[in-house]
C-alpha positions, 0 to 999 in steps of 0.5 A, a space after each residue: 121587444 114589443 110586437 105591433 100587428 098592423 091591420 089598419 088598411 082599407 081594402 076596397 078591392 077584396 071587400 067590394 068583390 066579396 060584397 058584390 059576389 052573387 054566388 052566395 058563397 061569401 055572403 057570411 064574410 061581407 064586411 069582415 076585415 081582411 085579417 079575420 077572413 079564414 086562413 090556412 087550416 080554417 083559422 082566421 088569418 089573424 089567429 095564426 099571427 096571435 098564436 105565433 107572437 103570444 109568447 111572454 118570454 119573447 114579447 113584453 107587449 103586443 099591440 094591434 093597430 086598426 082603423 075606426 071603421 073596423 075597430 069594433 070587429 077587432 075589439 070583439 076578436 080581442 075579447 074572444 081571443 084573450 088579447 088585451 083590448 086596451 092594446 087595440 089602437 084605433 087610428 081614427 080613419 074610416 075610408 080609403 081616402 082618409 087612411 093614414 098609411 102604414 108608416 103613420 099607423 106605426 108611428 101613431 102606436 109608438 107615440 101614443 103608447 110611449 113605446 121605448 123598446 125594439 119593435 117587431 112589425 107584422 101585417 096581421 092580414 098576411 097569409 103564410 104558407 107554413 104555419 110552423 116557422 120559429 119566430 124565436 130564431 128570427 129574434 135571435 138573428 136580429 139581435 146578432 146583427 148591428 142593424 134592422 131586419 127585414 124578412 123576405 122569401 123567394 118568389 114562387 113561379 108566376 109571382 111577379 116582382 113588380 107587385 112586391 118589395 124586392 131586396 138585394 142581399 149580400 150573401 156574405 154579410 146578409 146586409 140588404 144592399 138595395 130595396 126596390 118597392 114594386 120595381 119595373 121589369 128589368 130593374 133587378 134580377 132578384 126574386 127575393 120579396 120582402 114582406 110586412 115583417 120587420 124588426 126595428 131597433 128603438 134607436 131607429 124609431 125616430 126615422 119614422 117621424 123623419 120619413 113622414 115629414 117628407 111624405 105628406 100623402 098617405 099613398 107615399 107612407 107605405 112601409 115599402 117606401 120607408 125601407 127604400 128610403 132608409 136603405 137606399 138613401 139613408 144607408 142604414 145597416 139593414 139585414 135580411 133573413 129568409 123564411 123558406 115559405 111563401 106569403 101573400 098580403 091579402 089587402 093587395 089581392 082580388 077575391 080570385 087571388 085570395 081563393 087561389 093562395 088560400 087553396 095552395 097554402 092549405 094544400 101544402 099544409 095538408 100534405 101527408 106528413 108520413 111521406 118519407 124523404 129518401 136521399 142517397 149519396 154514393 161512394 167515390 174513387 179518387 182516380 188522380 191526384 189524391 191525396 193532394 186535395 188537402 194540400 191545395 192540389 188538384 184531383 179527379 174523382 168519380 162517384 160509383 153506384 156499387 156502394 151508397 149511403 141512404 138516409 130516410 127522413 119522416 116527419 114526427 112529433 119529436 126529433 128521433 135519430 135511429 141507430 143502425 142495427 149493425 153499425 150502431 150496436 147496443 146489444 151484444 151476444 156476450 162480452 167476448 162478442 162486444 170485444 170482437 166487434 169493437 176491436 174490428 169496427 171501433 166505436 164510430 158508428 153512423 149515428 154521430 154523423 146524423 147528429 153532427 149534421 143536424 147540429 151543424 145544419 141548424 147552426 148554419 141556417 141561424 148564421 145565414 139568416 134562414 128561419 126554419 119551421 118548427 117541425 120534427 123528424 125521425 132520421 135513419 140511415 143504411 149504407 153498404 159502403 165498406 168501412 175503413 177502406 177509404 171510399 168516403 163512407 162517412 161523408 156519404 152519410 153526411 151528404 145524404 143527411 144534408 140532402 134530406 134536411 134541405 128538402 124537409 126545410 125547403 132550403 134551396 141550392 141558392 141558400 146552400 150552393 154546391 161549393 159551400 155544401 161541400 165545405 159544410 160537409 167537411 166541417 161536420 167531419 173535421 170540426 164536429 167529429 175530428 175526422 181527418 179529411 179533405 175536400 175531394 170526397 165531399 165535392 164529388 158527392 155533392 156534384 156527383 159524376 166525374 169531377 176535376 177539382 182544383 184546390 189551389 191556394 189562390 182559389 181557396 183564399 179568394 172564394 173559400 172553395 176551389 174550381 170544380 168541373 164536371 167531366 164527360 162520363 160516357 165510355 169511361 174505361 173499365 176501372 176495377 176496385 178491390 179492398 181488404 176484408 179486414 182493413 185498418 182505420 183509413 184515417 191513420 194513413 195520413 201520417 205526419 204529411 200535413 205537418 210537413 207540408 205546413 212547415 214547408 218541407 220541400 219534398 212534400 211541397 214538390 210532391 203536391 205540385 207533381 200531383 197537380 201536374 199528373 191530374 192535369 195530364 189525366 184530365 187530357 187523357 180522359 177527354 181524349 179517351 187515351 186509356 193507356 196514357 191514363 193507366 200510366 199516369 195512375 201508376 205514377 200517382 201511386 209511386 209519387 204517393 209512395 215516395 212521400 208516405 213511405 212503405 211503412 206509412 202505406 202499410 203492408 195490406 195496401 202494398 200487397 194489393 198494389 203488387 198483386 195488380 201489377 203482376 197481372 199488368 194492371 195500373 193501380 193506385 189507392 182511391 182514398 186514404 187506404 184499405 182499397 185499390 182502384 185499377 185499370 186493366 185493358 186486357 179483359 182476360 187478364 182482368 178475369 185472372 186478376 179477379 180470381 187472384 184478389 179473391 183468393 187473397 181474401 180481398 173483395 173485388 168488383 168492376 166499378 159501375 160509374 154513377 152518372 147523375 145525368 143518366 141515372 137520375 138523382 135518387 131522391 124521393 118524397 
């Protein structure tokens, strides 16, 4: 791979304004080429790009293409920065009127130096908001695709699309479907701005000459016009990769714009790295339809603020995952202590969840064409969600970790939409850690609140996800929750039902249809605030589950809690895979008696505090 840094433009506006500035603040910059102006962190703009591409393991050669007017400036810069002077290419132009155009400069360098390799092209006079992005990741993505590569970013508020090259990118294939050079208002809704940062395969280089033969004028020989022709007319496969950072090509701005962007980008760079990002995800209770979410069924679930998982991310020199002192013990009082803890809690702490989420996040971004910055962090977690009682404690840790990573790397909701985010969290658990799980928990923890979910096969096959509808949480009835003090692994209760469903067992297939019908009826009851009807449906949900899983599959602890609740006239069902029950008792006096009865039976009992993101506000700091 060969890299070409383009700095051959004649910048009349910025250079003239610096020359004519009477404040004296910029007198030392008079005549200085744009790429040698101060950039973020006090470095010259070109210094940053040279530091970025000066990697022999990535590039066999790096060339700098400039004009005759500024050649001596860049020759001096090359000498001072250990850049090979013989690789500075002079295009011979001295004024704006006789400039060749960016495509002609690129073609000149390739032809005159007889370059026969893939090419990376970067504008050397481009301000970059983030000084740490990983260029090796860009190259890996380029080599994974059967075509060219353009880099883009999402325009910031106030930036106009009519001043940039705008790309429209297919979210499934990442192929650029249309390129619009400085489009007029209303021509596209895309806010994805291409920058002078491209990769070209050596087999595509002849297209440069073909394009130039169509463009006799230097003004028409811009790289934006070239890509517009290559993509829209020649239909060559060109793919897009997003960098989660902003760019400004200094040759296109005024002195005030240069100062504005330099100040903004410098402020971002100087933000305190020690300020932590703290994100929470909440436990959930399945109110209806579970466990049919794993079988193309329908469910209703709700996040609760009683229990949560919290992850803290702090920027650091190396990447560190801190074990939780209780959930990831590494020190024990004795061998007997180790035996007792391991027998009760197993070997599955939360540290593996952090590690698997980080691994999957990097993998996802690499595949999606999202380049991440080269910065490290320390992750730690805390949780009060009871273990192994089916309240989605594992997925809460994964969900909170993902929130932190997205904020740290500036990955937006557009890059990772909520339905895909739920799939991502499930894949961390099922693909990486082999945890038995369905989509319900991940969906409700991503959307938060009271969520109706339809996982029908048609929707899942067509979209890759179901239909997820937030419901009104105002005045929900007084649900309660109880769980065993010494639960078993909640994953075991799934039994052999999945295999029976895959085999088309008519009993299981019919049960899944019945779960869906109950869920639709419960949705109506919730919307109409018909609590007696909802209570009856909850009991039906449990009996349907019992008929399929059998008493042996549900286990004596779960059955005991259900029986106890019914003795006090409360509706009751399992909120997850086992170890806890959720109920609805409309008689407040009976509810008090019920609490006492559960506590006497050695269970933990609490009234549910629903977590509504609209009223509570998302718990995100940093």
